[in-house]
N, CA, C, O and CB atoms as a CASP TS submission, in Angstrom:
PFRMAT TS
TARGET T0000
AUTHOR 0000-0000-0000
METHOD Language model
MODEL 1
PARENT N/A
ATOM      1  N   UNK     1       0.815  -1.100  -0.121  1.00  0.00           N
ATOM      2  CA  UNK     1      -0.134   0.015  -0.059  1.00  0.00           C
ATOM      3  C   UNK     1       0.741   1.117   0.094  1.00  0.00           C
ATOM      4  O   UNK     1       1.413   1.201   1.122  1.00  0.00           O
ATOM      5  CB  UNK     1      -1.205  -0.065   1.072  1.00  0.00           C
ATOM      6  N   UNK     2       0.838   2.153  -0.984  1.00  0.00           N
ATOM      7  CA  UNK     2       1.390   3.238  -0.849  1.00  0.00           C
ATOM      8  C   UNK     2       1.000   4.452  -0.103  1.00  0.00           C
ATOM      9  O   UNK     2      -0.135   4.491   0.372  1.00  0.00           O
ATOM     10  CB  UNK     2       1.540   3.468  -1.812  1.00  0.00           C
ATOM     11  N   UNK     3       1.857   5.508   0.064  1.00  0.00           N
ATOM     12  CA  UNK     3       1.308   6.589   0.937  1.00  0.00           C
ATOM     13  C   UNK     3       0.197   7.255   0.572  1.00  0.00           C
ATOM     14  O   UNK     3      -0.435   7.748   1.506  1.00  0.00           O
ATOM     15  CB  UNK     3       2.166   7.525   1.142  1.00  0.00           C
ATOM     16  N   UNK     4      -0.265   7.427  -0.618  1.00  0.00           N
ATOM     17  CA  UNK     4      -1.500   8.143  -0.942  1.00  0.00           C
ATOM     18  C   UNK     4      -2.657   7.324  -0.630  1.00  0.00           C
ATOM     19  O   UNK     4      -3.723   7.879  -0.361  1.00  0.00           O
ATOM     20  CB  UNK     4      -1.552   8.550  -2.367  1.00  0.00           C
ATOM     21  N   UNK     5      -2.540   5.873  -0.639  1.00  0.00           N
ATOM     22  CA  UNK     5      -3.932   5.062  -0.052  1.00  0.00           C
ATOM     23  C   UNK     5      -3.862   5.096   1.437  1.00  0.00           C
ATOM     24  O   UNK     5      -4.931   5.105   2.048  1.00  0.00           O
ATOM     25  CB  UNK     5      -4.046   3.351  -0.529  1.00  0.00           C
ATOM     26  N   UNK     6      -2.826   5.116   2.047  1.00  0.00           N
ATOM     27  CA  UNK     6      -2.855   5.267   3.492  1.00  0.00           C
ATOM     28  C   UNK     6      -3.616   6.541   3.863  1.00  0.00           C
ATOM     29  O   UNK     6      -4.632   6.573   4.559  1.00  0.00           O
ATOM     30  CB  UNK     6      -1.420   5.299   4.065  1.00  0.00           C
ATOM     31  N   UNK     7      -2.913   7.721   3.237  1.00  0.00           N
ATOM     32  CA  UNK     7      -3.614   8.992   3.558  1.00  0.00           C
ATOM     33  C   UNK     7      -4.973   9.009   3.252  1.00  0.00           C
ATOM     34  O   UNK     7      -5.737   9.605   4.011  1.00  0.00           O
ATOM     35  CB  UNK     7      -3.046  10.085   2.907  1.00  0.00           C
ATOM     36  N   UNK     8      -5.447   8.374   2.127  1.00  0.00           N
ATOM     37  CA  UNK     8      -6.947   8.444   1.868  1.00  0.00           C
ATOM     38  C   UNK     8      -7.762   7.585   2.907  1.00  0.00           C
ATOM     39  O   UNK     8      -8.818   7.981   3.400  1.00  0.00           O
ATOM     40  CB  UNK     8      -7.272   7.917   0.375  1.00  0.00           C
ATOM     41  N   UNK     9      -7.234   6.497   3.165  1.00  0.00           N
ATOM     42  CA  UNK     9      -7.903   5.678   4.265  1.00  0.00           C
ATOM     43  C   UNK     9      -8.176   6.387   5.663  1.00  0.00           C
ATOM     44  O   UNK     9      -9.192   6.220   6.338  1.00  0.00           O
ATOM     45  CB  UNK     9      -7.014   4.459   4.541  1.00  0.00           C
ATOM     46  N   UNK    10      -7.217   7.118   5.948  1.00  0.00           N
ATOM     47  CA  UNK    10      -7.129   7.615   7.229  1.00  0.00           C
ATOM     48  C   UNK    10      -8.206   8.921   7.176  1.00  0.00           C
ATOM     49  O   UNK    10      -9.016   9.131   8.079  1.00  0.00           O
ATOM     50  CB  UNK    10      -5.506   7.992   7.608  1.00  0.00           C
ATOM     51  N   UNK    11      -8.099   9.626   6.161  1.00  0.00           N
ATOM     52  CA  UNK    11      -9.249  10.432   5.871  1.00  0.00           C
ATOM     53  C   UNK    11     -10.697   9.955   5.715  1.00  0.00           C
ATOM     54  O   UNK    11     -11.644  10.547   6.235  1.00  0.00           O
ATOM     55  CB  UNK    11      -8.966  11.008   4.791  1.00  0.00           C
ATOM     56  N   UNK    12     -10.801   8.955   5.039  1.00  0.00           N
ATOM     57  CA  UNK    12     -12.000   8.480   5.069  1.00  0.00           C
ATOM     58  C   UNK    12     -12.448   7.959   6.519  1.00  0.00           C
ATOM     59  O   UNK    12     -13.585   8.264   6.881  1.00  0.00           O
ATOM     60  CB  UNK    12     -12.048   7.487   4.063  1.00  0.00           C
ATOM     61  N   UNK    13     -11.737   7.287   7.274  1.00  0.00           N
ATOM     62  CA  UNK    13     -11.895   7.007   8.699  1.00  0.00           C
ATOM     63  C   UNK    13     -12.340   8.100   9.572  1.00  0.00           C
ATOM     64  O   UNK    13     -13.292   7.943  10.337  1.00  0.00           O
ATOM     65  CB  UNK    13     -10.694   6.547   9.210  1.00  0.00           C
ATOM     66  N   UNK    14     -11.731   9.128   9.493  1.00  0.00           N
ATOM     67  CA  UNK    14     -11.892  10.464  10.182  1.00  0.00           C
ATOM     68  C   UNK    14     -13.423  10.870   9.702  1.00  0.00           C
ATOM     69  O   UNK    14     -14.270  11.122  10.560  1.00  0.00           O
ATOM     70  CB  UNK    14     -10.619  11.662   9.678  1.00  0.00           C
ATOM     71  N   UNK    15     -13.663  10.910   8.630  1.00  0.00           N
ATOM     72  CA  UNK    15     -14.873  11.280   7.965  1.00  0.00           C
ATOM     73  C   UNK    15     -16.279  10.454   8.562  1.00  0.00           C
ATOM     74  O   UNK    15     -17.340  10.938   8.956  1.00  0.00           O
ATOM     75  CB  UNK    15     -14.610  10.971   6.378  1.00  0.00           C
ATOM     76  N   UNK    16     -15.902   9.210   8.479  1.00  0.00           N
ATOM     77  CA  UNK    16     -16.892   8.358   8.987  1.00  0.00           C
ATOM     78  C   UNK    16     -17.220   8.619  10.348  1.00  0.00           C
ATOM     79  O   UNK    16     -18.366   8.727  10.783  1.00  0.00           O
ATOM     80  CB  UNK    16     -16.525   7.045   8.853  1.00  0.00           C
ATOM     81  N   UNK    17     -16.123   8.718  11.030  1.00  0.00           N
ATOM     82  CA  UNK    17     -16.312   8.918  12.565  1.00  0.00           C
ATOM     83  C   UNK    17     -17.092  10.186  12.876  1.00  0.00           C
ATOM     84  O   UNK    17     -18.037  10.170  13.665  1.00  0.00           O
ATOM     85  CB  UNK    17     -14.901   9.010  13.318  1.00  0.00           C
ATOM     86  N   UNK    18     -16.635  11.420  12.169  1.00  0.00           N
ATOM     87  CA  UNK    18     -17.355  12.571  12.159  1.00  0.00           C
ATOM     88  C   UNK    18     -18.699  12.482  11.910  1.00  0.00           C
ATOM     89  O   UNK    18     -19.505  13.054  12.644  1.00  0.00           O
ATOM     90  CB  UNK    18     -16.870  13.369  11.349  1.00  0.00           C
ATOM     91  N   UNK    19     -19.083  11.743  10.830  1.00  0.00           N
ATOM     92  CA  UNK    19     -20.513  11.669  10.346  1.00  0.00           C
ATOM     93  C   UNK    19     -21.181  11.006  11.335  1.00  0.00           C
ATOM     94  O   UNK    19     -22.269  11.478  11.664  1.00  0.00           O
ATOM     95  CB  UNK    19     -20.736  10.972   9.013  1.00  0.00           C
ATOM     96  N   UNK    20     -20.766   9.973  11.916  1.00  0.00           N
ATOM     97  CA  UNK    20     -21.345   9.083  12.842  1.00  0.00           C
ATOM     98  C   UNK    20     -21.793   9.862  14.137  1.00  0.00           C
ATOM     99  O   UNK    20     -22.878   9.667  14.686  1.00  0.00           O
ATOM    100  CB  UNK    20     -20.338   7.961  13.163  1.00  0.00           C
ATOM    101  N   UNK    21     -20.894  10.719  14.547  1.00  0.00           N
ATOM    102  CA  UNK    21     -21.281  11.555  15.628  1.00  0.00           C
ATOM    103  C   UNK    21     -22.487  12.462  15.293  1.00  0.00           C
ATOM    104  O   UNK    21     -23.461  12.617  16.030  1.00  0.00           O
ATOM    105  CB  UNK    21     -20.115  12.375  16.040  1.00  0.00           C
ATOM    106  N   UNK    22     -22.320  12.976  14.223  1.00  0.00           N
ATOM    107  CA  UNK    22     -23.309  14.112  13.948  1.00  0.00           C
ATOM    108  C   UNK    22     -24.913  13.606  13.594  1.00  0.00           C
ATOM    109  O   UNK    22     -25.954  14.254  13.698  1.00  0.00           O
ATOM    110  CB  UNK    22     -22.687  14.979  12.629  1.00  0.00           C
ATOM    111  N   UNK    23     -24.677  12.018  13.078  1.00  0.00           N
ATOM    112  CA  UNK    23     -25.976  11.623  12.770  1.00  0.00           C
ATOM    113  C   UNK    23     -26.691  11.310  13.949  1.00  0.00           C
ATOM    114  O   UNK    23     -26.227  10.682  14.901  1.00  0.00           O
ATOM    115  CB  UNK    23     -26.000  10.546  11.886  1.00  0.00           C
ATOM    116  N   UNK    24     -28.086  11.869  13.835  1.00  0.00           N
ATOM    117  CA  UNK    24     -29.107  11.694  15.108  1.00  0.00           C
ATOM    118  C   UNK    24     -30.005  10.442  14.595  1.00  0.00           C
ATOM    119  O   UNK    24     -30.449  10.309  13.455  1.00  0.00           O
ATOM    120  CB  UNK    24     -30.182  13.242  15.455  1.00  0.00           C
ATOM    121  N   UNK    25     -30.163   9.614  15.616  1.00  0.00           N
ATOM    122  CA  UNK    25     -30.990   8.444  15.326  1.00  0.00           C
ATOM    123  C   UNK    25     -32.496   8.872  15.512  1.00  0.00           C
ATOM    124  O   UNK    25     -32.935   9.604  16.399  1.00  0.00           O
ATOM    125  CB  UNK    25     -30.591   7.204  16.295  1.00  0.00           C
ATOM    126  N   UNK    26     -33.215   8.249  14.463  1.00  0.00           N
ATOM    127  CA  UNK    26     -34.686   8.453  14.302  1.00  0.00           C
ATOM    128  C   UNK    26     -35.340   7.383  15.255  1.00  0.00           C
ATOM    129  O   UNK    26     -36.552   7.509  15.431  1.00  0.00           O
ATOM    130  CB  UNK    26     -35.182   8.270  12.700  1.00  0.00           C
ATOM    131  N   UNK    27     -34.772   6.469  15.817  1.00  0.00           N
ATOM    132  CA  UNK    27     -35.170   5.433  16.564  1.00  0.00           C
ATOM    133  C   UNK    27     -35.250   6.127  17.929  1.00  0.00           C
ATOM    134  O   UNK    27     -34.367   6.919  18.261  1.00  0.00           O
ATOM    135  CB  UNK    27     -34.225   4.187  16.461  1.00  0.00           C
ATOM    136  N   UNK    28     -36.515   5.787  18.900  1.00  0.00           N
ATOM    137  CA  UNK    28     -36.727   6.113  20.113  1.00  0.00           C
ATOM    138  C   UNK    28     -35.816   5.116  20.905  1.00  0.00           C
ATOM    139  O   UNK    28     -35.484   3.999  20.509  1.00  0.00           O
ATOM    140  CB  UNK    28     -38.195   6.095  20.422  1.00  0.00           C
ATOM    141  N   UNK    29     -35.446   5.741  22.162  1.00  0.00           N
ATOM    142  CA  UNK    29     -34.581   5.144  23.171  1.00  0.00           C
ATOM    143  C   UNK    29     -35.508   3.754  23.768  1.00  0.00           C
ATOM    144  O   UNK    29     -36.689   3.860  24.099  1.00  0.00           O
ATOM    145  CB  UNK    29     -34.198   6.403  24.446  1.00  0.00           C
ATOM    146  N   UNK    30     -34.845   2.652  23.821  1.00  0.00           N
ATOM    147  CA  UNK    30     -35.470   1.567  24.200  1.00  0.00           C
ATOM    148  C   UNK    30     -35.788   1.753  25.527  1.00  0.00           C
ATOM    149  O   UNK    30     -35.015   2.435  26.200  1.00  0.00           O
ATOM    150  CB  UNK    30     -34.773   0.437  23.965  1.00  0.00           C
ATOM    151  N   UNK    31     -36.905   1.218  26.105  1.00  0.00           N
ATOM    152  CA  UNK    31     -37.259   1.236  27.313  1.00  0.00           C
ATOM    153  C   UNK    31     -37.669  -0.139  27.857  1.00  0.00           C
ATOM    154  O   UNK    31     -38.547  -0.695  27.198  1.00  0.00           O
ATOM    155  CB  UNK    31     -38.213   2.166  27.417  1.00  0.00           C
ATOM    156  N   UNK    32     -37.208  -0.795  28.928  1.00  0.00           N
ATOM    157  CA  UNK    32     -37.251  -2.146  29.260  1.00  0.00           C
ATOM    158  C   UNK    32     -38.795  -2.391  29.577  1.00  0.00           C
ATOM    159  O   UNK    32     -39.601  -1.468  29.692  1.00  0.00           O
ATOM    160  CB  UNK    32     -36.238  -2.490  30.488  1.00  0.00           C
ATOM    161  N   UNK    33     -39.134  -3.821  29.714  1.00  0.00           N
ATOM    162  CA  UNK    33     -40.560  -3.940  30.032  1.00  0.00           C
ATOM    163  C   UNK    33     -40.801  -3.491  31.593  1.00  0.00           C
ATOM    164  O   UNK    33     -41.806  -2.862  31.924  1.00  0.00           O
ATOM    165  CB  UNK    33     -41.048  -5.503  29.760  1.00  0.00           C
ATOM    166  N   UNK    34     -39.840  -3.855  32.457  1.00  0.00           N
ATOM    167  CA  UNK    34     -39.799  -3.497  33.603  1.00  0.00           C
ATOM    168  C   UNK    34     -39.943  -1.860  33.864  1.00  0.00           C
ATOM    169  O   UNK    34     -40.787  -1.415  34.642  1.00  0.00           O
ATOM    170  CB  UNK    34     -38.659  -4.077  34.043  1.00  0.00           C
ATOM    171  N   UNK    35     -39.249  -1.226  33.307  1.00  0.00           N
ATOM    172  CA  UNK    35     -39.344   0.170  33.235  1.00  0.00           C
ATOM    173  C   UNK    35     -40.811   0.754  32.862  1.00  0.00           C
ATOM    174  O   UNK    35     -41.379   1.659  33.473  1.00  0.00           O
ATOM    175  CB  UNK    35     -38.325   0.606  32.234  1.00  0.00           C
ATOM    176  N   UNK    36     -41.315   0.040  31.716  1.00  0.00           N
ATOM    177  CA  UNK    36     -42.691   0.305  31.045  1.00  0.00           C
ATOM    178  C   UNK    36     -43.525  -0.011  32.273  1.00  0.00           C
ATOM    179  O   UNK    36     -44.378   0.863  32.428  1.00  0.00           O
ATOM    180  CB  UNK    36     -43.088  -0.684  29.618  1.00  0.00           C
ATOM    181  N   UNK    37     -43.564  -0.772  33.015  1.00  0.00           N
ATOM    182  CA  UNK    37     -44.519  -1.292  34.089  1.00  0.00           C
ATOM    183  C   UNK    37     -44.500  -0.231  35.029  1.00  0.00           C
ATOM    184  O   UNK    37     -45.561   0.314  35.335  1.00  0.00           O
ATOM    185  CB  UNK    37     -44.122  -2.696  34.775  1.00  0.00           C
ATOM    186  N   UNK    38     -43.403   0.134  35.533  1.00  0.00           N
ATOM    187  CA  UNK    38     -43.180   1.360  36.532  1.00  0.00           C
ATOM    188  C   UNK    38     -43.983   2.492  36.255  1.00  0.00           C
ATOM    189  O   UNK    38     -44.858   3.006  36.952  1.00  0.00           O
ATOM    190  CB  UNK    38     -41.761   1.875  36.528  1.00  0.00           C
ATOM    191  N   UNK    39     -43.406   2.921  34.723  1.00  0.00           N
ATOM    192  CA  UNK    39     -44.296   4.040  34.449  1.00  0.00           C
ATOM    193  C   UNK    39     -45.616   3.852  34.338  1.00  0.00           C
ATOM    194  O   UNK    39     -46.257   4.872  34.590  1.00  0.00           O
ATOM    195  CB  UNK    39     -43.985   4.624  33.396  1.00  0.00           C
ATOM    196  N   UNK    40     -46.349   2.767  34.006  1.00  0.00           N
ATOM    197  CA  UNK    40     -47.756   2.648  33.947  1.00  0.00           C
ATOM    198  C   UNK    40     -48.293   2.821  35.334  1.00  0.00           C
ATOM    199  O   UNK    40     -49.331   3.456  35.522  1.00  0.00           O
ATOM    200  CB  UNK    40     -48.173   1.331  33.341  1.00  0.00           C
ATOM    201  N   UNK    41     -47.583   2.246  36.357  1.00  0.00           N
ATOM    202  CA  UNK    41     -48.164   2.242  37.646  1.00  0.00           C
ATOM    203  C   UNK    41     -48.094   3.676  38.260  1.00  0.00           C
ATOM    204  O   UNK    41     -48.998   4.028  39.018  1.00  0.00           O
ATOM    205  CB  UNK    41     -47.453   1.205  38.532  1.00  0.00           C
ATOM    206  N   UNK    42     -47.135   4.459  37.988  1.00  0.00           N
ATOM    207  CA  UNK    42     -46.945   5.756  38.312  1.00  0.00           C
ATOM    208  C   UNK    42     -48.097   6.663  37.704  1.00  0.00           C
ATOM    209  O   UNK    42     -48.662   7.534  38.365  1.00  0.00           O
ATOM    210  CB  UNK    42     -45.584   6.152  37.855  1.00  0.00           C
ATOM    211  N   UNK    43     -48.378   6.382  36.425  1.00  0.00           N
ATOM    212  CA  UNK    43     -49.299   6.977  35.778  1.00  0.00           C
ATOM    213  C   UNK    43     -50.686   6.861  36.157  1.00  0.00           C
ATOM    214  O   UNK    43     -51.524   7.755  36.038  1.00  0.00           O
ATOM    215  CB  UNK    43     -49.161   6.651  34.663  1.00  0.00           C
ATOM    216  N   UNK    44     -50.889   5.621  36.655  1.00  0.00           N
ATOM    217  CA  UNK    44     -52.212   5.198  37.026  1.00  0.00           C
ATOM    218  C   UNK    44     -52.292   5.718  38.554  1.00  0.00           C
ATOM    219  O   UNK    44     -53.400   5.825  39.079  1.00  0.00           O
ATOM    220  CB  UNK    44     -52.430   3.514  36.831  1.00  0.00           C
ATOM    221  N   UNK    45     -51.246   6.006  39.188  1.00  0.00           N
ATOM    222  CA  UNK    45     -51.502   6.646  40.758  1.00  0.00           C
ATOM    223  C   UNK    45     -51.716   8.075  40.517  1.00  0.00           C
ATOM    224  O   UNK    45     -52.527   8.638  41.253  1.00  0.00           O
ATOM    225  CB  UNK    45     -50.135   6.469  41.911  1.00  0.00           C
ATOM    226  N   UNK    46     -51.089   8.791  39.558  1.00  0.00           N
ATOM    227  CA  UNK    46     -51.259  10.098  39.389  1.00  0.00           C
ATOM    228  C   UNK    46     -52.726  10.324  38.947  1.00  0.00           C
ATOM    229  O   UNK    46     -53.454  11.097  39.569  1.00  0.00           O
ATOM    230  CB  UNK    46     -50.248  10.617  38.439  1.00  0.00           C
ATOM    231  N   UNK    47     -53.103   9.704  37.970  1.00  0.00           N
ATOM    232  CA  UNK    47     -54.531   9.808  37.618  1.00  0.00           C
ATOM    233  C   UNK    47     -55.693   9.537  38.646  1.00  0.00           C
ATOM    234  O   UNK    47     -56.672  10.279  38.731  1.00  0.00           O
ATOM    235  CB  UNK    47     -54.720   8.918  36.566  1.00  0.00           C
ATOM    236  N   UNK    48     -55.499   8.375  39.447  1.00  0.00           N
ATOM    237  CA  UNK    48     -56.370   8.314  40.486  1.00  0.00           C
ATOM    238  C   UNK    48     -56.380   9.422  41.430  1.00  0.00           C
ATOM    239  O   UNK    48     -57.430   9.938  41.810  1.00  0.00           O
ATOM    240  CB  UNK    48     -56.154   7.207  41.129  1.00  0.00           C
ATOM    241  N   UNK    49     -55.162   9.815  41.834  1.00  0.00           N
ATOM    242  CA  UNK    49     -55.079  11.030  42.664  1.00  0.00           C
ATOM    243  C   UNK    49     -55.781  12.295  42.165  1.00  0.00           C
ATOM    244  O   UNK    49     -56.388  13.046  42.929  1.00  0.00           O
ATOM    245  CB  UNK    49     -53.689  11.350  42.847  1.00  0.00           C
ATOM    246  N   UNK    50     -55.672  12.489  40.894  1.00  0.00           N
ATOM    247  CA  UNK    50     -56.279  13.509  40.353  1.00  0.00           C
ATOM    248  C   UNK    50     -57.827  13.552  40.440  1.00  0.00           C
ATOM    249  O   UNK    50     -58.550  14.477  40.811  1.00  0.00           O
ATOM    250  CB  UNK    50     -55.851  13.547  39.093  1.00  0.00           C
ATOM    251  N   UNK    51     -58.140  12.336  40.009  1.00  0.00           N
ATOM    252  CA  UNK    51     -59.618  12.014  40.097  1.00  0.00           C
ATOM    253  C   UNK    51     -60.446  12.184  41.407  1.00  0.00           C
ATOM    254  O   UNK    51     -61.619  12.547  41.497  1.00  0.00           O
ATOM    255  CB  UNK    51     -59.756  10.654  39.739  1.00  0.00           C
ATOM    256  N   UNK    52     -59.523  11.820  42.468  1.00  0.00           N
ATOM    257  CA  UNK    52     -60.165  12.032  43.905  1.00  0.00           C
ATOM    258  C   UNK    52     -59.978  13.387  44.233  1.00  0.00           C
ATOM    259  O   UNK    52     -60.798  13.920  44.980  1.00  0.00           O
ATOM    260  CB  UNK    52     -59.537  11.141  45.074  1.00  0.00           C
ATOM    261  N   UNK    53     -59.005  14.040  43.782  1.00  0.00           N
ATOM    262  CA  UNK    53     -59.081  15.543  44.316  1.00  0.00           C
ATOM    263  C   UNK    53     -60.112  16.359  43.445  1.00  0.00           C
ATOM    264  O   UNK    53     -60.495  17.445  43.881  1.00  0.00           O
ATOM    265  CB  UNK    53     -57.550  16.316  44.222  1.00  0.00           C
ATOM    266  N   UNK    54     -60.521  15.951  42.393  1.00  0.00           N
ATOM    267  CA  UNK    54     -61.544  16.510  41.581  1.00  0.00           C
ATOM    268  C   UNK    54     -63.006  16.362  42.286  1.00  0.00           C
ATOM    269  O   UNK    54     -63.888  17.220  42.333  1.00  0.00           O
ATOM    270  CB  UNK    54     -61.494  15.795  40.175  1.00  0.00           C
ATOM    271  N   UNK    55     -63.027  14.990  42.842  1.00  0.00           N
ATOM    272  CA  UNK    55     -64.213  14.860  43.429  1.00  0.00           C
ATOM    273  C   UNK    55     -64.703  15.431  44.704  1.00  0.00           C
ATOM    274  O   UNK    55     -65.883  15.573  45.024  1.00  0.00           O
ATOM    275  CB  UNK    55     -64.330  13.764  43.504  1.00  0.00           C
ATOM    276  N   UNK    56     -63.716  15.722  45.351  1.00  0.00           N
ATOM    277  CA  UNK    56     -63.815  16.454  46.584  1.00  0.00           C
ATOM    278  C   UNK    56     -64.248  17.973  46.512  1.00  0.00           C
ATOM    279  O   UNK    56     -64.345  18.637  47.544  1.00  0.00           O
ATOM    280  CB  UNK    56     -62.514  16.363  47.225  1.00  0.00           C
TER
END
């Protein structure tokens, strides 16, 4: 491999890293099943508290 090829590979490698850093993912962050269950219980508690306070 000659010098120009090495330089080009290094340049491409740096570009790839820079583009990966700038790229934003369109996927949502994964939330585990246990965390979803916790969130659901919190939401149901908040809703039940809100309903109780409205009825008073």
